C-alpha positions in Angstrom: 23.1 38.4 -22.2 20.4 40.1 -23.5 19.2 40.5 -26.9 18.7 43.8 -28.0 17.2 43.2 -31.3 13.4 43.3 -32.2 11.8 40.0 -34.0 10.2 42.3 -36.4 11.5 45.5 -38.3 11.6 48.3 -35.2 10.0 51.5 -35.7 13.3 53.7 -36.2 13.3 55.2 -39.4 15.8 57.9 -39.7 19.2 58.2 -38.1 18.3 60.5 -35.4 15.3 58.0 -34.2 18.0 54.9 -34.1 20.2 57.3 -31.8 17.4 57.9 -29.6 16.5 54.5 -29.5 19.7 53.3 -28.1 20.9 51.4 -30.9 24.4 50.1 -30.4 27.3 49.0 -33.3 28.5 45.6 -33.0 30.2 43.7 -35.7 29.2 40.9 -37.4 31.4 38.4 -35.4 30.5 40.3 -32.1 26.8 39.9 -33.1 27.0 36.4 -33.6 29.3 35.9 -30.7 26.4 37.4 -28.1 23.7 35.6 -30.1 25.6 31.9 -29.5 25.9 32.9 -26.0 22.5 33.8 -25.2 21.3 30.5 -27.3 23.7 28.1 -25.3 22.6 29.5 -22.0 19.2 29.2 -23.1 19.2 25.7 -24.0 18.3 26.5 -27.8 18.8 24.1 -30.5 22.1 25.9 -32.2 21.8 24.4 -35.8 18.8 22.5 -36.6 18.0 20.0 -39.0 22.1 19.0 -38.7 22.4 15.2 -37.5 25.3 13.5 -36.1 27.5 16.5 -35.3 26.5 17.3 -31.8 30.0 16.1 -30.5 32.1 16.5 -33.2 31.6 19.5 -35.7 29.0 21.8 -33.8 31.4 21.9 -30.7 34.2 23.3 -33.3 32.0 25.7 -35.0 30.7 27.1 -31.7 34.2 27.8 -30.4 35.2 29.2 -33.7 32.4 31.7 -33.5 33.1 32.2 -29.9 36.6 33.1 -30.8 35.3 35.4 -33.9 37.4 33.2 -36.4 36.9 33.1 -40.2 37.0 29.3 -40.4 36.8 26.4 -43.5 34.8 23.1 -43.4 36.6 20.6 -44.9 34.6 17.4 -45.8 33.7 15.1 -48.4 30.7 15.3 -50.7 27.0 15.4 -49.2 28.5 15.9 -45.6 25.9 19.1 -44.7 28.8 21.5 -45.5 26.9 24.0 -47.0 23.5 23.7 -45.1 25.8 24.1 -41.9 27.1 27.4 -43.2 23.6 28.4 -44.2 22.2 27.9 -40.7 24.8 30.4 -39.4 22.4 32.9 -40.3 20.3 32.1 -37.1 23.3 33.3 -34.8 22.8 36.6 -36.4 20.0 39.4 -35.0 16.7 38.9 -36.9 16.9 42.7 -38.2 19.6 45.4 -38.5 19.5 49.0 -39.8 21.4 50.2 -42.7 21.1 53.6 -44.8 18.2 53.6 -47.1 18.9 54.8 -50.9 22.4 52.6 -50.9 22.7 49.4 -52.4 25.7 48.3 -50.3 25.0 47.3 -46.7 26.3 49.6 -44.6 26.2 50.6 -40.6 24.4 54.0 -40.1 26.6 54.3 -36.8 29.7 53.6 -38.1 29.7 53.7 -41.9 32.6 52.2 -44.2 31.8 53.2 -47.2 32.2 56.6 -48.7 28.9 57.1 -50.3 27.2 56.6 -47.1 29.4 58.9 -44.9 28.2 62.0 -47.6 24.9 60.8 -47.3 24.7 61.2 -43.5 26.9 64.2 -43.6 24.4 65.9 -46.1 21.1 64.5 -44.2 22.6 64.1 -40.5 19.6 62.8 -38.0 17.0 62.8 -40.6 19.0 60.0 -42.7 16.6 57.8 -43.9 17.0 53.8 -42.1 15.4 50.7 -43.5 16.1 46.9 -41.9 17.2 44.1 -43.4 16.6 40.8 -42.4 19.2 37.9 -41.1 18.4 35.8 -44.5 19.3 38.9 -46.5 22.6 39.2 -45.0 24.0 35.7 -46.4 25.6 35.5 -49.5 27.4 32.6 -51.0 29.8 32.0 -54.3 30.6 28.9 -55.7 34.5 28.8 -56.6 35.0 28.2 -60.2 38.3 28.6 -62.5 36.1 31.3 -64.5 35.6 33.6 -61.3 37.1 36.7 -61.3 38.7 39.6 -58.9 35.9 41.6 -60.6 33.3 39.3 -59.6 34.3 39.0 -56.0 36.1 42.4 -55.1 34.8 44.8 -58.2 36.4 46.8 -60.4 36.8 50.5 -61.8 33.5 51.6 -63.9 34.7 53.1 -67.0 31.2 54.9 -67.5 31.5 56.4 -64.0 34.9 57.5 -64.4 33.7 59.3 -67.6 30.2 60.8 -67.0 31.2 62.2 -63.3 34.8 62.8 -64.3 36.3 60.7 -61.7 39.8 59.9 -60.7 40.3 56.6 -60.7 41.5 56.3 -57.1 38.0 57.7 -56.1 36.0 55.1 -54.2 32.9 56.4 -56.3 34.5 54.9 -59.4 34.3 51.4 -58.0 31.6 49.0 -59.4 31.8 46.6 -56.3 31.6 42.6 -56.3 30.1 40.2 -54.4 32.4 40.5 -51.2 31.7 44.4 -50.4 28.2 43.9 -51.1 28.1 41.2 -48.5 28.9 44.0 -45.7 27.5 43.6 -42.7 26.9 39.9 -42.8 28.2 36.3 -43.7 29.8 35.6 -47.2 30.2 31.6 -47.6 33.3 30.4 -50.2 32.0 27.0 -51.6 35.1 24.7 -52.7 37.7 27.2 -52.2 40.6 24.8 -54.0 39.0 25.5 -57.4 39.5 29.1 -57.3 42.5 30.2 -59.1 45.8 31.0 -57.3 45.8 34.8 -58.6 42.3 35.2 -57.7 42.8 33.7 -54.2 45.7 36.4 -53.7 42.6 39.0 -53.8 41.2 37.3 -50.5 44.2 37.8 -48.3 43.8 41.5 -47.5 40.1 40.8 -46.6 41.2 38.2 -44.3 44.2 40.0 -42.4 43.2 43.7 -42.7 39.0 43.2 -43.5 39.6 46.1 -46.4 39.9 45.7 -50.1 42.3 46.7 -52.9 41.3 47.7 -56.7 43.8 47.4 -59.5 46.5 48.3 -57.3 44.3 51.4 -55.9 44.8 51.9 -52.2 40.9 52.1 -51.4 40.7 50.8 -48.0 37.4 50.1 -47.0 37.3 48.4 -43.6 34.5 45.7 -44.2 32.4 44.0 -41.4 32.2 40.4 -42.4 32.4 37.0 -41.2 34.1 34.7 -44.2 33.5 30.8 -44.0 34.7 28.4 -46.5 34.3 24.7 -47.6 37.0 22.5 -49.5 37.4 18.8 -50.0 40.3 17.8 -47.9 42.2 16.1 -50.6 41.9 19.5 -52.6 42.9 21.2 -49.4 45.9 19.3 -48.8 47.3 19.0 -52.2 50.1 21.3 -52.5 49.0 24.1 -54.7 45.6 23.9 -54.6 45.4 26.4 -51.6 48.1 29.1 -51.7 50.2 29.0 -48.4 49.6 32.7 -47.2 45.4 32.3 -48.0 45.6 28.9 -45.1 47.6 31.1 -43.1 45.2 33.5 -42.5 42.0 31.2 -42.5 41.8 31.2 -38.3 40.2 27.4 -38.0 39.4 24.4 -40.0 36.9 21.9 -38.9 36.6 18.4 -40.2 33.3 17.2 -41.3 32.1 13.7 -41.8 29.6 11.0 -43.0 27.0 9.4 -40.6 29.0 7.3 -38.2 25.7 5.1 -37.3 23.0 3.2 -39.2 20.4 5.3 -36.9 22.0 8.6 -37.7 22.0 8.0 -41.7 18.3 6.8 -41.6 17.5 9.7 -39.7 19.1 12.1 -42.0 17.6 10.0 -45.2 14.0 10.3 -43.7 14.5 13.9 -42.8 16.2 14.7 -46.4 14.2 12.6 -48.6 11.2 14.1 -51.0 8.7 11.2 -49.9 4.9 12.5 -49.2 3.3 11.9 -46.1 1.9 8.5 -45.2 -1.8 8.4 -46.7 -4.3 5.5 -45.9 -3.5 2.9 -48.8 -0.5 4.2 -49.5 3.0 2.4 -50.0 4.7 1.3 -47.0 8.2 0.8 -47.0 9.6 -1.8 -44.1 12.3 -0.8 -41.6 14.4 -3.3 -43.0 14.4 -2.3 -46.4 15.2 1.1 -45.3 18.6 -0.4 -43.2 19.4 -2.1 -46.6 19.4 1.5 -48.6 21.6 2.7 -45.7 24.1 0.0 -45.5 24.8 -0.1 -49.1 26.2 3.6 -48.6 28.2 2.6 -45.7 29.8 -0.6 -47.6 30.5 1.8 -50.4 32.4 4.0 -48.4 34.8 1.3 -47.4 34.6 -0.6 -50.7 38.2 -0.7 -52.4 36.7 -0.4 -55.8 35.2 3.2 -54.8 37.2 6.4 -55.2 37.2 6.9 -51.5 39.0 10.9 -52.2 35.5 11.5 -53.8 33.5 10.0 -51.4 30.1 8.4 -51.2 27.6 11.2 -50.6 24.6 10.6 -48.0 22.4 11.6 -51.3 23.2 8.1 -52.6 21.3 7.1 -49.6 18.5 9.5 -50.0 17.8 8.8 -53.7 17.8 4.8 -52.8 15.3 5.3 -50.5 13.2 7.5 -52.8 13.7 5.1 -55.8 12.5 1.9 -53.4 9.5 4.1 -52.1 8.6 4.8 -55.7 9.3 1.3 -56.8 6.4 0.3 -54.1 3.8 2.9 -55.4 4.7 1.7 -59.0 3.5 -1.9 -58.1 0.7 -1.2 -56.3 
């Protein structure tokens, strides 16, 4: 399947040039699906830096993307959930066009926001276009008890209402939250069960209808998003942590896990540790000492003295290895 997107910002700088260039609109999920298929056929590495998931987690993530699903990663601490979610940007096009001078990403070919439609209506083919990179299209939010609907969705801006004499139901009266500002991209919600139930309710319309409501006003904005979540399995299955209607609207759930072999664990530790490259006369940590550091984490995950509900993060082995290397350096 051909990739119709460039690897550097293309030349079209107006809507007319963009149309003449043959650009076609695709939703974020269609875009990720097409790019995943292309990468799989080309034999490319889909999620670089993710170790130990080749036959377990990654195939499930690929199927979720192919099915154009919103999904949740369930796993204990230190299981690369956030890293895996962030690597989803590799499935996006290198650059996409949005209408310039608008602070919310919106497709100029099929605009979702009223302000974008007004600008295009006024300027037509002369509407200025700018290109944003795939990295700019990823937003994430850590769910905490103090997160509000205004943070996520938005709220009526009284200053706009008064200064412009707008109706409360006017789309221009809204100050948008992080989710609408993630339009045309990927939005990741970490530790979903920590979000208060009344705030979780605000996500229902987004997942089911891809639109939003502000303070009960029927502002229907068809957002174009891929939404992914992370959660601890114990919190996820605990009654009341995630409201049932929200669980029902998450299309797929994928379980992550700790490294299953010592070799995989050691590879992860070497990759993630902050140890400088070998220098002549520098510290050398024997392999058997590295194995001992990894084995400590493996034993802790089976120990009755450790709360298995919290898990034993792979960061434990990484920190042990870094401390071991530093101890050798200190004694030299």
